[in-house]
Structures are given as structure tokens and as C-alpha cells.
N, C-alpha and C positions, 0 to 999 in steps of 0.2 A: 279078869283083866279087861281093860277097855280096848276095843278095836274100832278104828275109823274105817267104815266101809264106803267106798265110792263106786258109782255106776257111770258108765260112759256109753255114748251112742244110743242105740235103740233101748238098752237097759235103762239109761237115764230117762228116756222118754216115758218108760213104763213105771219106773220106781222112784224117780226124783234124783237129785244130785248125790245123795248119800245120807248116812246116818251113823251114829255111834252105838255100838252094841256091847254087851258084856259077854265074855267067853270064858270058859273054865281054863285053868292052867293046863298046858299040854294039848290044847286044841289045835287042829290042823285047818288048812284052808277048806278041805272037804267037809269037816265038821261044821264050819260056819255056813257053807253053802247049804248043807242039809238042814241046818237050823232055820235058815231063811226060807227054804222051800216049804218047811213044815208050817210056816205061817199061813199058807194057802193063798188064795187070791192071786193078785198080780205077781207076788214074789214066786209062787209056785209055777206060774206060767213062764215068767221071764227067765228063771234060773233052773228050769226043769232039766233033769238028767238027760233027756232026749235032745236037748239043745246044746250046740257047741258054744262054750263060754270060756274065754281066756281069763287068766288071773295074773295079777302082779302084787307082790308084797314089797312095800316100801319102794315102789317105782321100778322094781326089777321083775321081769317075767318069771313065773314059777309054776310048778305043778301043784296039784291039790294035796300032796303029801307033806308040804312044808309046814313046819311048826310056827305058830304065831307067838308074838311076844307082846307085852303090855305096850299100849300106845302105837301098835302097828297100824299102817295104812294098807288096807286090802282093797284092791280094785278089781271089778268084774267088767268085762267088755266082750262084745262079739269078736270073732276071729278076724273080721275085715271091717275096718272103720274108715270113714271118709275124712277128709280134712280140708 
């Protein structure tokens, strides 16, 4: 299934505005984060498990146990963002 991943604030500065990725059926937010971390480089640093990162699924805050669906929008952002 296709997932639209968006990055905000400092994550956007490090990784760009976003991307579309393929995820297996039954994938969770945690699975996608781990897949992105496994890429290494900027993704591994920005999304590292040691960093606090908030998530939203289809513009609703969620935890990493949420299941994804085809064409979902998954957003990653730091816990405090300016505006």
C-alpha cells in the first residue's frame, strides 16, 4: 500500500517536505518509522528512537501502534513546533 509521509519543523529541514513510500498490509506507524530509520543517514538521525517524535495519521495525533491504510497520510514532527 502507498503511504504519504510528511515531515514538519526540524524534521522537514533535515528530510524535506515528504515522500511517498510502499508499506506492507498490516504495517503500523512504528514499522514505517523503523523502515525509514533503517535507510541510515539523515533519516536515521532525524527519526532515531532516542529522539522524541510525534506522529499524526490523516491529520489526527496517534501513537505508533496505529495501523496504516492505503493512501494514508502519516506525519512526523517534533513535540514542540513554532508557528
